KOLDOBA-667210 format. One record per residue: chain; z, y, x of N, C-alpha, C in turn. Coordinates in steps of 0.001 Angstrom, whole numbers, padded with zeros to 6 digits. Each point is the difference from the previous one (the first is absolute). Last residue first. Layout:
BEGIN
[rec "A", [Z, Y, X], [Z, Y, X], [Z, Y, X]]
...
REM end
This chain:
BEGIN
[rec "A", [-031384, 004876, -033457], [-001042, 000412, -001019], [-001332, 000040, 000640]]
[rec "A", [004331, -000951, 002121], [-000916, -001050, -000356], [-001070, 000290, -001007]]
[rec "A", [003439, 003156, 001713], [-000930, -000373, 001117], [-000782, -001267, -000285]]
[rec "A", [003106, 001453, -003389], [-000939, 001082, 000265], [-001035, -000392, 001148]]
[rec "A", [003706, -002787, -000866], [-000958, 000033, -000975], [-001095, 000936, 000202]]
[rec "A", [003609, 000093, 002829], [-000782, -001186, 000246], [-001160, -000264, -001068]]
[rec "A", [003169, 003594, -000444], [-000911, 000202, 001112], [-000954, -001158, 000255]]
[rec "A", [003513, -000366, -003188], [-001122, 000817, -000410], [-001015, 000211, 001012]]
[rec "A", [003946, -002315, 001227], [-000912, -000817, -000764], [-001078, 000794, -000665]]
[rec "A", [003035, 002428, 002598], [-000741, -001146, 000822], [-000809, -000789, -000931]]
[rec "A", [002859, 003030, -002114], [-001136, 000829, 000700], [-000919, -001090, 000903]]
[rec "A", [003964, -001540, -002022], [-001085, 000104, -000977], [-001210, 000859, 000566]]
[rec "A", [003949, -000527, 002705], [-000516, -001352, -000234], [-001174, 000073, -001044]]
[rec "A", [002347, 004013, 001087], [-000854, -000391, 001008], [-000672, -001431, -000309]]
[rec "A", [001532, 003934, -003301], [000578, -001292, 000449], [-000874, -000625, 000931]]
[rec "A", [-000872, 004141, -002261], [001312, 000245, 000872], [000556, -001497, 000463]]
[rec "A", [-003646, 000585, -003119], [-000518, 000367, 001382], [001156, 000337, 000913]]
[rec "A", [-000477, -003450, -004224], [000825, 001217, 000273], [-000411, 000446, 001391]]
[rec "A", [-002427, -003188, -004041], [000283, 000321, 001402], [000761, 001316, 000145]]
[rec "A", [-001481, -003494, -003704], [001140, 000921, -000090], [000324, 000530, 001326]]
[rec "A", [-003665, -002911, -001560], [001067, -000591, 000904], [001048, 001063, 000059]]
[rec "A", [-003761, 001134, -002683], [000348, -001392, -000372], [001122, -000591, 000851]]
[rec "A", [-001601, 004392, 001018], [000570, -000002, -001291], [000540, -001374, -000406]]
[rec "A", [-002420, 000560, 004045], [001358, 000712, -000022], [000612, -000074, -001160]]
[rec "A", [-004466, -001731, 000132], [001031, -000822, 000698], [001355, 000624, 000144]]
[rec "A", [-003398, 002609, -001984], [000358, -001096, -000920], [000976, -000967, 000731]]
[rec "A", [-001817, 003560, 002472], [000991, 000483, -000993], [000503, -001199, -000917]]
[rec "A", [-003395, -000977, 003184], [001321, 000241, 000626], [001123, 000464, -000943]]
[rec "A", [-004513, -000379, -001463], [000563, -001364, 000310], [001400, 000107, 000577]]
[rec "A", [-002423, 003998, -000585], [000528, -000528, -001283], [000431, -001351, 000159]]
[rec "A", [-001819, 002167, 003865], [001184, 000650, -000513], [000585, -000682, -001280]]
[rec "A", [-003936, -000705, 003236], [000912, -001044, -000434], [001343, 000578, -000649]]
[rec "A", [-003648, 002680, 001855], [-000603, -000898, -000827], [000810, -001112, -000506]]
[rec "A", [001623, 002435, 004319], [-000851, 000492, -000973], [-000845, -000913, -000656]]
[rec "A", [004392, -000107, 002997], [-000799, -000986, -000634], [-001008, 000520, -001089]]
[rec "A", [003277, 002703, 002393], [-000417, -000904, 001115], [-000954, -001068, -000575]]
[rec "A", [002328, 003245, -002863], [-001108, 000479, 000800], [-000516, -000745, 000972]]
[rec "A", [003763, -001514, -002539], [-001250, -000086, -000772], [-001098, 000726, 000806]]
[rec "A", [004363, 000240, 001828], [-000586, -001233, 000120], [-001308, -000138, -000820]]
[rec "A", [002486, 003845, -000497], [-000584, 000020, 001377], [-000448, -001424, 000374]]
[rec "A", [002130, 000803, -004197], [-001190, 000797, 000123], [-000641, -000167, 001335]]
[rec "A", [004022, -002407, -000843], [-001139, -000615, -000666], [-001265, 000945, 000218]]
[rec "A", [003638, 000444, 003817], [000145, -000168, -001472], [-001367, -000476, -000513]]
[rec "A", [000405, 000666, 004564], [001514, 000030, -000301], [000195, -000318, -001520]]
[rec "A", [-004122, -000709, 004360], [000435, 000475, -001424], [001527, -000293, -000098]]
[rec "A", [-004391, 000052, 004047], [001308, -000285, -000538], [000179, 000583, -001396]]
[rec "A", [-003417, -001540, 004570], [-000040, 000737, -001252], [001301, -000383, -000645]]
[rec "A", [-002245, -000250, 005411], [001067, -000281, -001140], [-000269, 000880, -001246]]
[rec "A", [-003423, -002294, 003827], [000481, 001246, -000428], [001130, -000125, -001074]]
[rec "A", [-003092, -003323, 001996], [001082, 000319, 001044], [000535, 001413, -000361]]
[rec "A", [-002823, -002203, -002977], [-000821, 000375, 001162], [000952, 000776, 001107]]
[rec "A", [002776, -000586, -003831], [-001360, -000184, -000298], [-000793, 000450, 001275]]
[rec "A", [005412, -001380, -001555], [-001000, 000544, 001013], [-001266, -000376, -000471]]
[rec "A", [004634, 001213, -002837], [-001031, -001066, 000339], [-000734, 000519, 001166]]
[rec "A", [005199, 001108, -002199], [-001178, 000322, 000658], [-000936, -001216, 000035]]
[rec "A", [004443, 002794, -002442], [-000559, -001379, 000175], [-001398, 000342, 000521]]
[rec "A", [005110, 002745, -000415], [-001468, -000001, 000077], [-000553, -001363, 000246]]
[rec "A", [005096, 001459, -002145], [-000927, -000621, 000934], [-001383, 000474, -000067]]
[rec "A", [004893, 001069, -001540], [-001132, 000830, -000164], [-001176, -000503, 000834]]
[rec "A", [005078, -002334, -002217], [-001153, 000273, 000984], [-001058, 001173, -000283]]
[rec "A", [005714, -001229, -000704], [-001297, -000156, -000692], [-001064, 000285, 001159]]
[rec "A", [005724, -001187, -000889], [-001074, 000390, 001057], [-001255, -000347, -000655]]
[rec "A", [004995, 001736, -001913], [-000951, -001195, -000088], [-001141, 000378, 000929]]
[rec "A", [005686, 001204, -001044], [-001320, 000489, 000601], [-001000, -001306, -000275]]
[rec "A", [005132, 002226, -001558], [-000837, -001157, -000106], [-001492, 000539, 000405]]
[rec "A", [005524, 001655, 001038], [-001443, 000248, -000308], [-000767, -001318, -000098]]
[rec "A", [004754, 000473, 001239], [-000224, -000073, -001440], [-001484, 000268, -000458]]
[rec "A", [000059, -003121, 003166], [001089, 000461, -000839], [000471, 001451, 000415]]
[rec "A", [-004418, -002701, 000314], [000701, 000693, 001135], [001071, 000892, -000820]]
[rec "A", [-003543, -004395, -001171], [000936, 000937, -000393], [000752, 000540, 001204]]
[rec "A", [-005201, -002221, -000961], [001313, -000174, 000545], [000915, 001110, -000471]]
[rec "A", [-005316, -002509, -000272], [001022, 000619, -000756], [001522, -000099, 000619]]
[rec "A", [-004413, -002104, 001283], [000407, 001106, 000767], [001060, 000827, -000642]]
[rec "A", [-001837, -005348, -000211], [000501, 001036, -000728], [000528, 001116, 000911]]
[rec "A", [-003974, -003867, 000644], [001274, 000439, 000451], [000393, 001235, -000796]]
[rec "A", [-004263, -002560, 000146], [001060, -000554, -000930], [001393, 000325, 000490]]
[rec "A", [-004066, 001560, 001925], [000740, -001101, 000694], [000824, -000559, -000906]]
[rec "A", [-002812, 003850, -000543], [-000533, -001178, -000615], [000594, -001209, 000678]]
[rec "A", [002062, 005279, -000849], [-000725, -000853, 000861], [-000299, -001299, -000669]]
[rec "A", [002547, 003977, -001618], [-001061, 000430, 001023], [-000799, -001027, 000615]]
[rec "A", [002329, 000622, -005187], [000240, -000689, 001192], [-001042, 000402, 001031]]
[rec "A", [000643, 003537, -003728], [-000224, -001417, 000027], [000343, -000572, 001366]]
[rec "A", [000946, 004389, -003761], [-000486, -000310, 001157], [-000049, -001425, 000155]]
[rec "A", [001213, 004650, -003342], [-000541, -001392, 000055], [-000464, -000173, 001319]]
[rec "A", [003716, 003417, -002519], [-001062, -000220, 001000], [-000461, -001402, 000084]]
[rec "A", [002912, 003712, -003521], [-000407, -001300, 000328], [-001099, 000004, 000977]]
[rec "A", [004244, 003512, -000759], [-001380, -000196, -000179], [-000302, -001369, 000314]]
[rec "A", [004386, 001410, 000453], [-000425, 000831, -001254], [-001350, -000340, -000383]]
[rec "A", [003430, -003579, 002399], [-000706, 001265, 000436], [-000587, 000608, -001346]]
[rec "A", [003090, -004558, 002020], [-000188, 001060, -000931], [-000710, 001294, 000517]]
[rec "A", [000312, -005759, 000910], [-000332, 001290, 000496], [000055, 001072, -001201]]
[rec "A", [003070, -004619, 000214], [-001361, 000541, -000200], [-000243, 001442, 000515]]
[rec "A", [004156, -003032, -000005], [-000976, -000254, 001136], [-001452, 000461, -000361]]
[rec "A", [004169, 000829, -002483], [-000433, -001355, -000231], [-001189, -000309, 001058]]
[rec "A", [002066, 004334, -000048], [001223, -001001, -000074], [-000473, -001359, -000181]]
[rec "A", [-003672, 003166, 002294], [001068, 000280, -001157], [000984, -001218, 000101]]
[rec "A", [-003461, 002291, 003916], [000550, -001294, -000699], [001037, 000388, -000918]]
[rec "A", [-004033, 003374, 001105], [001348, -000434, 000543], [000498, -001192, -000731]]
[rec "A", [-005398, 001404, 000878], [001093, 000424, -000616], [001389, -000339, 000680]]
[rec "A", [-004622, -000715, 001336], [000027, -000518, -001283], [001039, 000547, -000768]]
[rec "A", [-003387, 001241, 004513], [001463, 000112, -000614], [-000051, -000355, -001331]]
[rec "A", [-003400, -001655, 003968], [000179, 000783, -001298], [001250, -000116, -000400]]
[rec "A", [-002642, -000801, 004988], [001002, -000321, -000891], [-000021, 001058, -001263]]
[rec "A", [-004169, -002126, 003188], [001028, 001098, -000063], [000966, -000393, -001029]]
[rec "A", [-004795, -001879, 003070], [001179, -000146, -000812], [001034, 001174, -000006]]
[rec "A", [-005256, -001794, 001490], [000719, 001220, 000012], [001217, -000152, -001143]]
[rec "A", [-004338, -003086, 002839], [001236, 000128, -000769], [000667, 001338, 000134]]
[rec "A", [-004945, -002055, 000216], [000639, 000986, 000737], [001358, 000331, -000774]]
[rec "A", [-003442, -004380, 000103], [000927, 000645, -000733], [000674, 001033, 001004]]
[rec "A", [-004822, -003005, -000703], [000913, 000633, 000943], [000923, 000897, -000755]]
[rec "A", [-003460, -004499, -001103], [000478, 001240, -000344], [001042, 000464, 000938]]
[rec "A", [-004500, -003590, 000010], [001254, 000415, 000352], [000394, 001359, -000526]]
[rec "A", [-003269, -004067, -002237], [000100, 000929, 001236], [001383, 000368, 000197]]
[rec "A", [-001166, -003366, -003379], [-001087, 000914, 000093], [-000002, 001045, 001056]]
[rec "A", [003575, -003036, -000594], [-001117, -000875, -000015], [-001334, 000847, 000075]]
[rec "A", [004100, 002169, 002286], [-000069, -000534, -001233], [-001272, -000873, -000142]]
[rec "A", [003938, 002447, 003567], [-001210, -000941, -000088], [-000065, -000637, -001398]]
[rec "A", [002564, 004427, 002156], [000110, -000983, -000906], [-001345, -000655, -000129]]
[rec "A", [002694, 003384, 003734], [-001168, -000733, -000390], [000314, -001104, -001008]]
[rec "A", [002525, 004874, 001439], [000112, -001362, -000248], [-001289, -000547, -000482]]
[rec "A", [000732, 004368, 003307], [-000498, -000469, -001331], [000259, -001429, -000176]]
[rec "A", [002013, 004347, 003183], [-000375, -001319, -000054], [-000346, -000392, -001513]]
[rec "A", [-000178, 004881, 003139], [000830, -000856, -000845], [-000474, -001403, 000122]]
[rec "A", [-001840, 003956, 002084], [001319, -000102, 000511], [000833, -001037, -000738]]
[rec "A", [-005084, -000690, -000093], [000535, 001273, 000296], [001365, -000203, 000679]]
[rec "A", [-000751, -004200, -001453], [-000937, 000934, -000520], [000395, 001295, 000195]]
[rec "A", [001431, -005584, 001135], [000157, 001409, 000196], [-001201, 000713, -000544]]
[rec "A", [001677, -004699, -002010], [-000860, 000532, 001088], [000288, 001471, 000035]]
[rec "A", [002595, -004827, -002108], [-000268, 001473, 000050], [-001004, 000418, 001146]]
[rec "A", [002237, -004370, -003328], [-000786, 000280, 001111], [-000339, 001497, -000050]]
[rec "A", [003693, -004280, -002011], [-000753, 001310, 000015], [-000665, 000389, 001145]]
[rec "A", [003011, -003875, -000890], [-001332, -000059, -000600], [-000777, 001218, -000115]]
[rec "A", [003682, 000186, 003457], [-000026, -001207, -000889], [-001311, -000213, -000580]]
[rec "A", [-000734, 003674, 002713], [001414, -000106, -000439], [000152, -001033, -001014]]
[rec "A", [-003795, 002163, 003853], [000316, -001027, -001089], [001432, -000094, -000064]]
[rec "A", [-003979, 003530, 002020], [001361, -000325, 000013], [000332, -001042, -001213]]
[rec "A", [-004633, 001946, 003304], [000694, -000423, -001259], [001378, -000365, 000225]]
[rec "A", [-002519, 002452, 003335], [-000988, -000477, -000890], [000553, -000518, -001361]]
[rec "A", [001415, 004048, 003960], [000434, -001227, -000846], [-001178, -000494, -000813]]
[rec "A", [000200, 003909, 002914], [000010, -001121, 000814], [000192, -001293, -000718]]
[rec "A", [000147, 004338, -001918], [-001439, -000226, 000364], [-000093, -001309, 000820]]
[rec "A", [004104, 002205, -001621], [-000568, -001178, -000740], [-001430, -000193, 000451]]
[rec "A", [004194, 002651, 001651], [-001303, -000372, 000646], [-000644, -001111, -000662]]
[rec "A", [005014, -000078, -001357], [-001105, 001035, 000113], [-001081, -000263, 000855]]
[rec "A", [004657, -002156, -002851], [-001232, -000201, 000765], [-000983, 001204, -000183]]
[rec "A", [005453, 000121, -000411], [-001158, 000096, -000720], [-001186, -000286, 001054]]
[rec "A", [005469, -001654, -000326], [-000928, 000808, 000428], [-001355, 000045, -000731]]
[rec "A", [005791, -001336, -000047], [-001292, -000025, -000722], [-000924, 000970, 000675]]
[rec "A", [004748, -002911, 001454], [-000800, 001258, -000087], [-001361, -000168, -000584]]
[rec "A", [003513, -003380, 000999], [000454, 000822, -001097], [-000792, 001378, -000034]]
[rec "A", [-002259, -003938, 002379], [001457, -000101, -000242], [000460, 000806, -001205]]
[rec "A", [-004469, 000849, 000367], [000492, -000424, 001098], [001358, -000006, 000231]]
[rec "A", [-004367, 000366, -003680], [001337, 000054, 000196], [000404, -000720, 001209]]
[rec "A", [-004259, 002953, -002367], [000281, -001145, 000856], [001491, 000033, 000171]]
[rec "A", [-004215, 002232, -003570], [001342, 000126, 000824], [000395, -001315, 000477]]
[rec "A", [-004281, 003243, -002248], [000293, -001325, 000300], [001193, -000012, 000976]]
[rec "A", [-001411, 003802, -003830], [000182, -000381, 001320], [000357, -001512, 000179]]
[rec "A", [-000209, 003530, -003916], [-001264, -000811, 000469], [-000115, -000205, 001537]]
[rec "A", [003611, 001769, -003100], [-000488, 000781, 001207], [-001391, -000510, 000573]]
[rec "A", [002007, -002071, -003742], [000270, 001328, -000441], [-000594, 000972, 001193]]
[rec "A", [-000050, -004923, 000153], [-000956, 000525, -000823], [000196, 001480, -000373]]
[rec "A", [001165, -003485, 004170], [000669, 001176, -000726], [-001105, 000716, -000897]]
[rec "A", [000253, -005297, 002197], [-000899, 001287, -000171], [000862, 000899, -000865]]
[rec "A", [001392, -003956, 003975], [000007, 000491, -001514], [-000833, 001130, -000136]]
[rec "A", [001529, -004107, 004027], [-000729, 001057, -000528], [000276, 000280, -001556]]
[rec "A", [001384, -002687, 005028], [000493, 000135, -001373], [-000590, 001273, -000493]]
[rec "A", [-002518, -003084, 003622], [000935, 001024, -000094], [000506, 000035, -001477]]
[rec "A", [-003760, -002446, 003940], [000855, -000117, -001115], [001002, 001198, -000088]]
[rec "A", [-005098, -000230, 002315], [001398, 000005, 000260], [000760, -000261, -001338]]
[rec "A", [-005274, -000088, 002724], [000775, -000206, -001190], [001422, 000165, 000389]]
[rec "A", [-005388, 001310, 001999], [001315, -000305, 000167], [000817, -000041, -001241]]
[rec "A", [-004562, 001399, 000419], [000146, -001449, -000196], [001495, -000459, 000200]]
[rec "A", [-002177, 004435, 000097], [-000294, -000729, 001139], [000171, -001539, -000064]]
[rec "A", [001200, 003193, -003395], [-001291, 000095, 000132], [-000568, -000936, 001158]]
[rec "A", [004768, -001229, -002124], [-000690, 001178, 000547], [-001584, -000224, 000148]]
[rec "A", [004265, -001857, -003243], [-001137, -000470, 000746], [-000746, 001356, 000484]]
[rec "A", [005217, -001629, -001828], [-000889, 001142, 000224], [-001224, -000518, 000758]]
[rec "A", [003638, -002561, -003424], [-000824, 000013, 001169], [-000709, 001236, -000023]]
[rec "A", [004980, -001665, -002383], [-001443, 000183, -000212], [-000662, -000065, 001410]]
[rec "A", [005043, -000596, -002910], [-000707, -000410, 001232], [-001395, 000191, -000392]]
[rec "A", [003321, 003180, -002497], [-000555, -001442, -000095], [-000738, -000343, 001267]]
[rec "A", [003763, 003776, -002593], [-000963, -000189, 001014], [-000299, -001627, 000236]]
[rec "A", [001403, 001272, -004829], [000562, 000080, 001308], [-001093, -000095, 000980]]
[rec "A", [-000947, 000204, -004711], [001345, 000054, -000053], [000684, 000343, 001450]]
[rec "A", [-005032, 001633, -000814], [000795, -001276, 000049], [001396, 000282, -000113]]
[rec "A", [-002864, 003754, -000065], [-000578, -001025, -000902], [000599, -001328, -000202]]
[rec "A", [002546, 004888, 001020], [-000850, -000997, 000596], [-000631, -001010, -001023]]
[rec "A", [001946, 005223, 000902], [-000014, -000970, -001263], [-001064, -001028, 000574]]
[rec "A", [002999, 004507, 002234], [-000909, -001164, 000244], [000239, -000943, -001376]]
[rec "A", [000556, 005464, 000397], [000743, -001164, -000039], [-000901, -001265, -000028]]
[rec "A", [-002221, 004138, 002173], [000685, -000185, -001258], [000920, -001239, 000163]]
[rec "A", [-001203, 002782, 004398], [-000582, -000731, -000921], [000904, -000088, -001215]]
[rec "A", [-000659, 001480, 005533], [000214, 000618, -001212], [-000673, -000769, -001220]]
[rec "A", [001825, -001791, 004882], [-001217, 000224, -000766], [000231, 000510, -001351]]
[rec "A", [002958, -001894, 003531], [-000610, 001179, 000495], [-001270, 000400, -000592]]
[rec "A", [002798, -003745, -001257], [000841, 001279, -000045], [-000687, 001082, 000481]]
[rec "A", [-002071, -004267, 000081], [000002, 000587, -001275], [000859, 001291, -000125]]
[rec "A", [-002430, -001544, 004547], [001013, -000395, -000812], [000020, 000725, -001283]]
[rec "A", [-004373, -001415, 002951], [001025, 001188, -000115], [001078, -000591, -001038]]
[rec "A", [-004248, -002192, 003381], [000962, -000047, -001136], [000790, 001236, 000152]]
[rec "A", [-004986, -002300, 001823], [000941, 001132, 000179], [000999, -000027, -001208]]
[rec "A", [-002611, -004354, 002074], [-000087, 001023, -001033], [001118, 001106, 000327]]
[rec "A", [-000691, -003672, 002955], [-001359, 000018, -000690], [-000046, 001298, -000866]]
[rec "A", [004005, -001035, 002411], [-001020, 000334, 000827], [-001275, 000218, -000555]]
[rec "A", [003622, -001476, -002642], [000182, 001254, 000383], [-001013, 000483, 000990]]
[rec "A", [-000143, -004501, -001453], [-000475, 001040, -000946], [000259, 001412, 000283]]
[rec "A", [001656, -003428, 002988], [-001526, 000003, 000020], [-000439, 000985, -001113]]
[rec "A", [004508, -000764, 000493], [-000534, 000730, 001134], [-001373, 000193, -000155]]
[rec "A", [002123, -002799, -003186], [000199, 001480, -000201], [-000489, 000867, 001190]]
[rec "A", [-000552, -004754, 000393], [-000719, 000648, -001044], [000266, 001343, -000372]]
[rec "A", [002501, -002254, 003179], [-001344, 000229, 000532], [-000841, 000569, -001125]]
[rec "A", [004394, -001238, -001030], [-000011, 001160, 000769], [-001388, 000305, 000525]]
[rec "A", [000639, -003920, -002492], [000109, 001242, -000934], [000016, 001301, 000969]]
REM end
């Protein structure tokens, strides 16, 4: 493990989390998980990794210290458990391999204030706010920070690559623009399957359908 840590430090410039101005971290996975960083020169190293979806940073845990992977131009792919990420610009995109092509998720997570916990554990607030689970991992992001109740939601962008150029969408309107002549078929699919564009799992299913048209 000592060799692996030394190796990755030499290959990639790392900065500590405490030395970087950022929002509160919201991670995709429950904990830092054993993964592999594949470099463009073919070198590989194992590390404890997690993706911070609020700051859009790939992070690496060394003992009790959390660091941020930078110099992403040297990285080819990051594998964490069953998840695959590629660097793009200064961020990472998660690659979702579908039967009809690949979808790339540019995760953007944030917390939503739900109210304060009442005597029976319910959120009390004067206005109603609707939000959804952030992830297709079947993972509940809802948590209680007594006495405040917070929920983590997403503002993801979803990308395709056409002739090596990215096209992206965030909602139904922007998705329809990517498939001219197929708009009515897509609208019917969305209605029949009750697609929520804030639910990543449903967006993946919809994207696979669209790419198969």
